[in-house]
Biotite code that builds the C-alpha atoms (Angstrom):
import biotite.structure as struc

atoms = struc.array([
    struc.Atom([-24.757, -7.560, 20.708], chain_id="A", res_id=1, res_name="MET", atom_name="CA", element="C"),
    struc.Atom([-24.940, -7.893, 16.570], chain_id="A", res_id=2, res_name="PRO", atom_name="CA", element="C"),
    struc.Atom([-22.157, -9.422, 14.964], chain_id="A", res_id=3, res_name="THR", atom_name="CA", element="C"),
    struc.Atom([-21.337, -9.084, 11.113], chain_id="A", res_id=4, res_name="ALA", atom_name="CA", element="C"),
    struc.Atom([-23.956, -11.468, 8.549], chain_id="A", res_id=5, res_name="SER", atom_name="CA", element="C"),
    struc.Atom([-22.704, -13.884, 6.095], chain_id="A", res_id=6, res_name="PRO", atom_name="CA", element="C"),
    struc.Atom([-25.365, -12.718, 4.591], chain_id="A", res_id=7, res_name="GLU", atom_name="CA", element="C"),
    struc.Atom([-23.344, -9.148, 4.199], chain_id="A", res_id=8, res_name="THR", atom_name="CA", element="C"),
    struc.Atom([-20.176, -10.482, 4.707], chain_id="A", res_id=9, res_name="THR", atom_name="CA", element="C"),
    struc.Atom([-17.429, -11.459, 2.190], chain_id="A", res_id=10, res_name="SER", atom_name="CA", element="C"),
    struc.Atom([-16.082, -14.756, 3.491], chain_id="A", res_id=11, res_name="THR", atom_name="CA", element="C"),
    struc.Atom([-14.439, -16.605, 0.334], chain_id="A", res_id=12, res_name="GLY", atom_name="CA", element="C"),
    struc.Atom([-11.413, -17.481, 0.163], chain_id="A", res_id=13, res_name="GLU", atom_name="CA", element="C"),
    struc.Atom([-8.914, -16.415, -2.109], chain_id="A", res_id=14, res_name="ILE", atom_name="CA", element="C"),
    struc.Atom([-5.426, -18.620, -2.726], chain_id="A", res_id=15, res_name="LYS", atom_name="CA", element="C"),
    struc.Atom([-3.809, -17.005, -5.736], chain_id="A", res_id=16, res_name="ASP", atom_name="CA", element="C"),
    struc.Atom([-4.532, -12.960, -6.759], chain_id="A", res_id=17, res_name="ALA", atom_name="CA", element="C"),
    struc.Atom([-2.684, -10.109, -7.964], chain_id="A", res_id=18, res_name="PHE", atom_name="CA", element="C"),
    struc.Atom([-2.849, -6.507, -6.536], chain_id="A", res_id=19, res_name="PHE", atom_name="CA", element="C"),
    struc.Atom([-1.969, -2.849, -8.127], chain_id="A", res_id=20, res_name="ILE", atom_name="CA", element="C"),
    struc.Atom([-2.298, 0.263, -6.467], chain_id="A", res_id=21, res_name="GLN", atom_name="CA", element="C"),
    struc.Atom([-0.992, 3.667, -6.610], chain_id="A", res_id=22, res_name="GLY", atom_name="CA", element="C"),
    struc.Atom([-1.674, 7.646, -5.646], chain_id="A", res_id=23, res_name="PHE", atom_name="CA", element="C"),
    struc.Atom([-1.006, 10.631, -6.744], chain_id="A", res_id=24, res_name="TYR", atom_name="CA", element="C"),
    struc.Atom([-1.258, 14.018, -5.068], chain_id="A", res_id=25, res_name="PRO", atom_name="CA", element="C"),
    struc.Atom([-2.971, 16.475, -7.057], chain_id="A", res_id=26, res_name="THR", atom_name="CA", element="C"),
    struc.Atom([-2.550, 19.512, -4.432], chain_id="A", res_id=27, res_name="SER", atom_name="CA", element="C"),
    struc.Atom([-1.375, 20.123, -0.551], chain_id="A", res_id=28, res_name="LYS", atom_name="CA", element="C"),
    struc.Atom([-5.103, 19.159, 0.518], chain_id="A", res_id=29, res_name="ALA", atom_name="CA", element="C"),
    struc.Atom([-6.266, 16.461, -2.399], chain_id="A", res_id=30, res_name="THR", atom_name="CA", element="C"),
    struc.Atom([-4.670, 13.071, -3.815], chain_id="A", res_id=31, res_name="THR", atom_name="CA", element="C"),
    struc.Atom([-6.044, 10.726, -5.937], chain_id="A", res_id=32, res_name="ILE", atom_name="CA", element="C"),
    struc.Atom([-5.558, 7.100, -6.268], chain_id="A", res_id=33, res_name="GLY", atom_name="CA", element="C"),
    struc.Atom([-6.111, 4.254, -7.963], chain_id="A", res_id=34, res_name="ALA", atom_name="CA", element="C"),
    struc.Atom([-6.126, 0.327, -7.136], chain_id="A", res_id=35, res_name="TRP", atom_name="CA", element="C"),
    struc.Atom([-6.780, -3.433, -9.230], chain_id="A", res_id=36, res_name="TRP", atom_name="CA", element="C"),
    struc.Atom([-7.312, -6.690, -7.805], chain_id="A", res_id=37, res_name="PHE", atom_name="CA", element="C"),
    struc.Atom([-7.641, -9.542, -10.312], chain_id="A", res_id=38, res_name="LYS", atom_name="CA", element="C"),
    struc.Atom([-8.171, -13.183, -8.696], chain_id="A", res_id=39, res_name="GLU", atom_name="CA", element="C"),
    struc.Atom([-6.140, -15.775, -11.163], chain_id="A", res_id=40, res_name="LYS", atom_name="CA", element="C"),
    struc.Atom([-7.652, -16.538, -13.612], chain_id="A", res_id=41, res_name="THR", atom_name="CA", element="C"),
    struc.Atom([-10.140, -19.621, -14.000], chain_id="A", res_id=42, res_name="GLY", atom_name="CA", element="C"),
    struc.Atom([-13.744, -20.894, -14.440], chain_id="A", res_id=43, res_name="ASP", atom_name="CA", element="C"),
    struc.Atom([-13.840, -20.331, -10.796], chain_id="A", res_id=44, res_name="ASP", atom_name="CA", element="C"),
    struc.Atom([-12.624, -16.229, -9.998], chain_id="A", res_id=45, res_name="SER", atom_name="CA", element="C"),
    struc.Atom([-15.007, -14.087, -8.712], chain_id="A", res_id=46, res_name="LYS", atom_name="CA", element="C"),
    struc.Atom([-13.229, -11.185, -8.505], chain_id="A", res_id=47, res_name="TYR", atom_name="CA", element="C"),
    struc.Atom([-11.360, -9.044, -11.076], chain_id="A", res_id=48, res_name="ASP", atom_name="CA", element="C"),
    struc.Atom([-11.923, -5.134, -9.382], chain_id="A", res_id=49, res_name="VAL", atom_name="CA", element="C"),
    struc.Atom([-11.058, -1.962, -10.373], chain_id="A", res_id=50, res_name="LYS", atom_name="CA", element="C"),
    struc.Atom([-11.338, 1.373, -8.177], chain_id="A", res_id=51, res_name="SER", atom_name="CA", element="C"),
    struc.Atom([-10.682, 5.088, -8.330], chain_id="A", res_id=52, res_name="ILE", atom_name="CA", element="C"),
    struc.Atom([-10.235, 7.182, -4.985], chain_id="A", res_id=53, res_name="ASN", atom_name="CA", element="C"),
    struc.Atom([-9.777, 10.404, -3.948], chain_id="A", res_id=54, res_name="VAL", atom_name="CA", element="C"),
    struc.Atom([-9.179, 12.403, -0.037], chain_id="A", res_id=55, res_name="SER", atom_name="CA", element="C"),
    struc.Atom([-9.211, 15.632, 0.590], chain_id="A", res_id=56, res_name="SER", atom_name="CA", element="C"),
    struc.Atom([-8.746, 17.427, 3.292], chain_id="A", res_id=57, res_name="LYS", atom_name="CA", element="C"),
    struc.Atom([-11.559, 20.546, 2.868], chain_id="A", res_id=58, res_name="LEU", atom_name="CA", element="C"),
    struc.Atom([-9.829, 22.346, 5.832], chain_id="A", res_id=59, res_name="SER", atom_name="CA", element="C"),
    struc.Atom([-8.127, 22.564, 8.996], chain_id="A", res_id=60, res_name="ALA", atom_name="CA", element="C"),
    struc.Atom([-10.613, 19.497, 10.508], chain_id="A", res_id=61, res_name="LYS", atom_name="CA", element="C"),
    struc.Atom([-12.774, 18.175, 7.388], chain_id="A", res_id=62, res_name="TYR", atom_name="CA", element="C"),
    struc.Atom([-11.752, 15.544, 5.780], chain_id="A", res_id=63, res_name="THR", atom_name="CA", element="C"),
    struc.Atom([-14.154, 14.056, 3.062], chain_id="A", res_id=64, res_name="LEU", atom_name="CA", element="C"),
    struc.Atom([-12.671, 10.690, 1.224], chain_id="A", res_id=65, res_name="VAL", atom_name="CA", element="C"),
    struc.Atom([-14.426, 8.322, -1.386], chain_id="A", res_id=66, res_name="SER", atom_name="CA", element="C"),
    struc.Atom([-13.974, 5.374, -3.191], chain_id="A", res_id=67, res_name="ASP", atom_name="CA", element="C"),
    struc.Atom([-15.773, 3.897, -6.483], chain_id="A", res_id=68, res_name="TYR", atom_name="CA", element="C"),
    struc.Atom([-15.362, 0.308, -7.548], chain_id="A", res_id=69, res_name="GLY", atom_name="CA", element="C"),
    struc.Atom([-16.264, -1.999, -10.337], chain_id="A", res_id=70, res_name="LYS", atom_name="CA", element="C"),
    struc.Atom([-16.112, -5.602, -10.608], chain_id="A", res_id=71, res_name="ASN", atom_name="CA", element="C"),
    struc.Atom([-15.429, -7.145, -13.619], chain_id="A", res_id=72, res_name="SER", atom_name="CA", element="C"),
    struc.Atom([-17.289, -10.058, -13.218], chain_id="A", res_id=73, res_name="ILE", atom_name="CA", element="C"),
    struc.Atom([-20.749, -10.548, -13.753], chain_id="A", res_id=74, res_name="GLU", atom_name="CA", element="C"),
    struc.Atom([-22.435, -11.117, -10.589], chain_id="A", res_id=75, res_name="THR", atom_name="CA", element="C"),
    struc.Atom([-26.652, -12.015, -11.445], chain_id="A", res_id=76, res_name="LYS", atom_name="CA", element="C"),
    struc.Atom([-26.898, -10.806, -15.008], chain_id="A", res_id=77, res_name="GLY", atom_name="CA", element="C"),
    struc.Atom([-24.487, -7.491, -14.487], chain_id="A", res_id=78, res_name="HIS", atom_name="CA", element="C"),
    struc.Atom([-20.583, -6.081, -12.950], chain_id="A", res_id=79, res_name="GLU", atom_name="CA", element="C"),
    struc.Atom([-21.340, -5.087, -9.624], chain_id="A", res_id=80, res_name="PRO", atom_name="CA", element="C"),
    struc.Atom([-20.371, -1.804, -8.479], chain_id="A", res_id=81, res_name="ILE", atom_name="CA", element="C"),
    struc.Atom([-19.149, 0.145, -4.699], chain_id="A", res_id=82, res_name="TYR", atom_name="CA", element="C"),
    struc.Atom([-18.911, 2.809, -3.490], chain_id="A", res_id=83, res_name="HIS", atom_name="CA", element="C"),
    struc.Atom([-18.126, 4.746, -0.260], chain_id="A", res_id=84, res_name="HIS", atom_name="CA", element="C"),
    struc.Atom([-17.994, 7.960, 0.464], chain_id="A", res_id=85, res_name="THR", atom_name="CA", element="C"),
    struc.Atom([-17.640, 9.510, 4.464], chain_id="A", res_id=86, res_name="ARG", atom_name="CA", element="C"),
    struc.Atom([-17.029, 12.879, 5.811], chain_id="A", res_id=87, res_name="LEU", atom_name="CA", element="C"),
    struc.Atom([-14.403, 13.519, 8.556], chain_id="A", res_id=88, res_name="THR", atom_name="CA", element="C"),
    struc.Atom([-14.405, 16.148, 11.417], chain_id="A", res_id=89, res_name="TYR", atom_name="CA", element="C"),
    struc.Atom([-11.254, 15.891, 13.660], chain_id="A", res_id=90, res_name="GLY", atom_name="CA", element="C"),
    struc.Atom([-8.086, 13.685, 13.374], chain_id="A", res_id=91, res_name="ALA", atom_name="CA", element="C"),
    struc.Atom([-7.760, 11.340, 16.403], chain_id="A", res_id=92, res_name="ALA", atom_name="CA", element="C"),
    struc.Atom([-3.852, 10.650, 16.301], chain_id="A", res_id=93, res_name="LYS", atom_name="CA", element="C"),
    struc.Atom([-1.918, 7.880, 17.735], chain_id="A", res_id=94, res_name="TYR", atom_name="CA", element="C"),
    struc.Atom([1.209, 10.214, 19.525], chain_id="A", res_id=95, res_name="ALA", atom_name="CA", element="C"),
    struc.Atom([-1.243, 13.362, 19.985], chain_id="A", res_id=96, res_name="ALA", atom_name="CA", element="C"),
    struc.Atom([-3.117, 12.166, 23.548], chain_id="A", res_id=97, res_name="PRO", atom_name="CA", element="C"),
    struc.Atom([-6.801, 14.459, 23.384], chain_id="A", res_id=98, res_name="GLY", atom_name="CA", element="C"),
    struc.Atom([-6.880, 14.205, 19.552], chain_id="A", res_id=99, res_name="SER", atom_name="CA", element="C"),
    struc.Atom([-10.677, 12.986, 18.535], chain_id="A", res_id=100, res_name="TRP", atom_name="CA", element="C"),
    struc.Atom([-12.522, 12.772, 15.579], chain_id="A", res_id=101, res_name="SER", atom_name="CA", element="C"),
    struc.Atom([-16.229, 11.990, 14.207], chain_id="A", res_id=102, res_name="VAL", atom_name="CA", element="C"),
    struc.Atom([-17.138, 11.378, 11.185], chain_id="A", res_id=103, res_name="ALA", atom_name="CA", element="C"),
    struc.Atom([-20.346, 9.514, 9.122], chain_id="A", res_id=104, res_name="ALA", atom_name="CA", element="C"),
    struc.Atom([-20.665, 7.958, 6.277], chain_id="A", res_id=105, res_name="GLU", atom_name="CA", element="C"),
    struc.Atom([-22.151, 6.319, 3.343], chain_id="A", res_id=106, res_name="TYR", atom_name="CA", element="C"),
    struc.Atom([-21.811, 2.841, 1.580], chain_id="A", res_id=107, res_name="PHE", atom_name="CA", element="C"),
    struc.Atom([-23.539, 0.350, -1.173], chain_id="A", res_id=108, res_name="LYS", atom_name="CA", element="C"),
    struc.Atom([-22.015, -2.545, -1.827], chain_id="A", res_id=109, res_name="PHE", atom_name="CA", element="C"),
    struc.Atom([-23.455, -4.725, -5.185], chain_id="A", res_id=110, res_name="GLU", atom_name="CA", element="C"),
    struc.Atom([-23.529, -8.504, -4.962], chain_id="A", res_id=111, res_name="PRO", atom_name="CA", element="C"),
    struc.Atom([-20.288, -9.653, -5.981], chain_id="A", res_id=112, res_name="GLY", atom_name="CA", element="C"),
    struc.Atom([-18.637, -6.405, -5.282], chain_id="A", res_id=113, res_name="ALA", atom_name="CA", element="C"),
    struc.Atom([-16.049, -6.465, -3.126], chain_id="A", res_id=114, res_name="ASN", atom_name="CA", element="C"),
    struc.Atom([-13.735, -3.644, -2.050], chain_id="A", res_id=115, res_name="ASN", atom_name="CA", element="C"),
    struc.Atom([-10.815, -6.479, 0.811], chain_id="A", res_id=116, res_name="SER", atom_name="CA", element="C"),
    struc.Atom([-9.175, -2.764, 2.322], chain_id="A", res_id=117, res_name="GLY", atom_name="CA", element="C"),
    struc.Atom([-12.599, -1.760, 3.713], chain_id="A", res_id=118, res_name="TYR", atom_name="CA", element="C"),
    struc.Atom([-13.851, -2.530, 6.948], chain_id="A", res_id=119, res_name="THR", atom_name="CA", element="C"),
    struc.Atom([-14.082, 0.192, 8.573], chain_id="A", res_id=120, res_name="ALA", atom_name="CA", element="C"),
    struc.Atom([-17.636, -0.095, 9.658], chain_id="A", res_id=121, res_name="ALA", atom_name="CA", element="C"),
    struc.Atom([-18.481, -3.831, 8.873], chain_id="A", res_id=122, res_name="MET", atom_name="CA", element="C"),
    struc.Atom([-16.288, -7.114, 10.663], chain_id="A", res_id=123, res_name="ILE", atom_name="CA", element="C"),
    struc.Atom([-15.145, -8.564, 6.691], chain_id="A", res_id=124, res_name="GLY", atom_name="CA", element="C"),
    struc.Atom([-15.641, -7.293, 3.246], chain_id="A", res_id=125, res_name="SER", atom_name="CA", element="C"),
    struc.Atom([-18.838, -6.591, 3.164], chain_id="A", res_id=126, res_name="PRO", atom_name="CA", element="C"),
    struc.Atom([-21.196, -7.767, 0.287], chain_id="A", res_id=127, res_name="LYS", atom_name="CA", element="C"),
    struc.Atom([-25.311, -7.082, -0.681], chain_id="A", res_id=128, res_name="ASP", atom_name="CA", element="C"),
    struc.Atom([-25.619, -3.778, 1.692], chain_id="A", res_id=129, res_name="ILE", atom_name="CA", element="C"),
    struc.Atom([-26.098, -0.199, 2.397], chain_id="A", res_id=130, res_name="GLN", atom_name="CA", element="C"),
    struc.Atom([-25.921, 1.455, 4.362], chain_id="A", res_id=131, res_name="ALA", atom_name="CA", element="C"),
    struc.Atom([-24.938, 5.079, 6.575], chain_id="A", res_id=132, res_name="TRP", atom_name="CA", element="C"),
    struc.Atom([-22.199, 5.134, 9.985], chain_id="A", res_id=133, res_name="ALA", atom_name="CA", element="C"),
    struc.Atom([-21.117, 7.684, 12.192], chain_id="A", res_id=134, res_name="VAL", atom_name="CA", element="C"),
    struc.Atom([-18.230, 7.163, 14.176], chain_id="A", res_id=135, res_name="MET", atom_name="CA", element="C"),
    struc.Atom([-15.650, 8.353, 16.698], chain_id="A", res_id=136, res_name="GLY", atom_name="CA", element="C"),
    struc.Atom([-12.433, 7.910, 18.180], chain_id="A", res_id=137, res_name="SER", atom_name="CA", element="C"),
    struc.Atom([-10.790, 9.116, 20.628], chain_id="A", res_id=138, res_name="LYS", atom_name="CA", element="C"),
    struc.Atom([-6.563, 8.800, 21.696], chain_id="A", res_id=139, res_name="ALA", atom_name="CA", element="C"),
    struc.Atom([-7.274, 8.002, 25.042], chain_id="A", res_id=140, res_name="LEU", atom_name="CA", element="C"),
    struc.Atom([-3.213, 7.658, 25.771], chain_id="A", res_id=141, res_name="GLU", atom_name="CA", element="C"),
    struc.Atom([0.174, 7.680, 23.828], chain_id="A", res_id=142, res_name="LYS", atom_name="CA", element="C"),
    struc.Atom([-0.152, 4.874, 21.065], chain_id="A", res_id=143, res_name="ASN", atom_name="CA", element="C"),
    struc.Atom([-3.693, 4.126, 22.173], chain_id="A", res_id=144, res_name="VAL", atom_name="CA", element="C"),
    struc.Atom([-6.925, 4.564, 20.125], chain_id="A", res_id=145, res_name="VAL", atom_name="CA", element="C"),
    struc.Atom([-11.003, 4.051, 20.831], chain_id="A", res_id=146, res_name="ALA", atom_name="CA", element="C"),
    struc.Atom([-13.364, 3.569, 18.671], chain_id="A", res_id=147, res_name="SER", atom_name="CA", element="C"),
    struc.Atom([-16.753, 3.653, 18.301], chain_id="A", res_id=148, res_name="VAL", atom_name="CA", element="C"),
    struc.Atom([-19.057, 2.922, 15.064], chain_id="A", res_id=149, res_name="PHE", atom_name="CA", element="C"),
    struc.Atom([-22.733, 2.592, 14.453], chain_id="A", res_id=150, res_name="TYR", atom_name="CA", element="C"),
    struc.Atom([-24.319, 1.318, 11.701], chain_id="A", res_id=151, res_name="VAL", atom_name="CA", element="C"),
    struc.Atom([-28.232, 1.863, 10.748], chain_id="A", res_id=152, res_name="PHE", atom_name="CA", element="C"),
    struc.Atom([-30.923, 2.335, 7.736], chain_id="A", res_id=153, res_name="ASP", atom_name="CA", element="C"),
    struc.Atom([-29.003, -1.114, 7.081], chain_id="A", res_id=154, res_name="ALA", atom_name="CA", element="C"),
    struc.Atom([-30.710, -3.041, 3.533], chain_id="A", res_id=155, res_name="LYS", atom_name="CA", element="C"),
    struc.Atom([-30.124, -5.388, 1.232], chain_id="A", res_id=156, res_name="LYS", atom_name="CA", element="C"),
    struc.Atom([-28.835, -5.094, -1.806], chain_id="A", res_id=157, res_name="VAL", atom_name="CA", element="C"),
    struc.Atom([-30.775, -6.903, -4.028], chain_id="A", res_id=158, res_name="SER", atom_name="CA", element="C"),
    struc.Atom([-34.286, -7.106, -1.835], chain_id="A", res_id=159, res_name="THR", atom_name="CA", element="C"),
    struc.Atom([-34.299, -4.078, 0.177], chain_id="A", res_id=160, res_name="LYS", atom_name="CA", element="C"),
    struc.Atom([-34.571, -6.043, 3.004], chain_id="A", res_id=161, res_name="ALA", atom_name="CA", element="C"),
    struc.Atom([-33.658, -4.934, 6.719], chain_id="A", res_id=162, res_name="ASP", atom_name="CA", element="C"),
    struc.Atom([-30.686, -6.222, 8.613], chain_id="A", res_id=163, res_name="ILE", atom_name="CA", element="C"),
    struc.Atom([-30.252, -5.182, 12.227], chain_id="A", res_id=164, res_name="LYS", atom_name="CA", element="C"),
    struc.Atom([-28.082, -2.226, 13.178], chain_id="A", res_id=165, res_name="ASP", atom_name="CA", element="C"),
    struc.Atom([-24.487, -2.525, 14.179], chain_id="A", res_id=166, res_name="TYR", atom_name="CA", element="C"),
    struc.Atom([-22.419, -1.024, 16.966], chain_id="A", res_id=167, res_name="PHE", atom_name="CA", element="C"),
    struc.Atom([-18.647, -2.316, 17.515], chain_id="A", res_id=168, res_name="ARG", atom_name="CA", element="C"),
    struc.Atom([-16.380, -0.646, 20.486], chain_id="A", res_id=169, res_name="LEU", atom_name="CA", element="C"),
    struc.Atom([-12.778, -1.104, 19.063], chain_id="A", res_id=170, res_name="GLN", atom_name="CA", element="C"),
    struc.Atom([-9.389, -0.658, 21.893], chain_id="A", res_id=171, res_name="LEU", atom_name="CA", element="C"),
    struc.Atom([-6.240, -0.457, 18.697], chain_id="A", res_id=172, res_name="ASP", atom_name="CA", element="C"),
    struc.Atom([-2.791, -0.733, 20.364], chain_id="A", res_id=173, res_name="TYR", atom_name="CA", element="C"),
    struc.Atom([-0.026, 0.713, 18.281], chain_id="A", res_id=174, res_name="MET", atom_name="CA", element="C"),
    struc.Atom([3.454, -0.545, 18.874], chain_id="A", res_id=175, res_name="PHE", atom_name="CA", element="C"),
])
């Protein structure tokens, strides 16, 4: 089973940073949000990322989540962006044994883009990758959820070179 490649995940240390996040429910079904992540100012700063996102319960079973961000610090002559969109059916809930969900997602992270909170399909924060993913989760018993992730049709954004498919099986226990 392949592991995450340093070429497609962020590994740099961030010592000093500022982060602020806000959400606003526009209806019972939809919430919009934004966040800003700024690494300390200096010649070695890599991140000044602003992001907007939306989460919408399309029906009792379907949820759509999307996030778009841009790093104001130039990488290779431009300000890199990222975006990902996920459609989920169902919901695996820790308090509801037997509950489950499946999801499909598309994501793209240009070199230099950063969304430190996004790790659903990769290990670490992705960079220089675009791909599709499918996921499934099931609450096995109270406080225990098993999840499977499969990333496919992955390519480096910068070179369009293929990246190996990625599979992860995960077991979470909620304390």
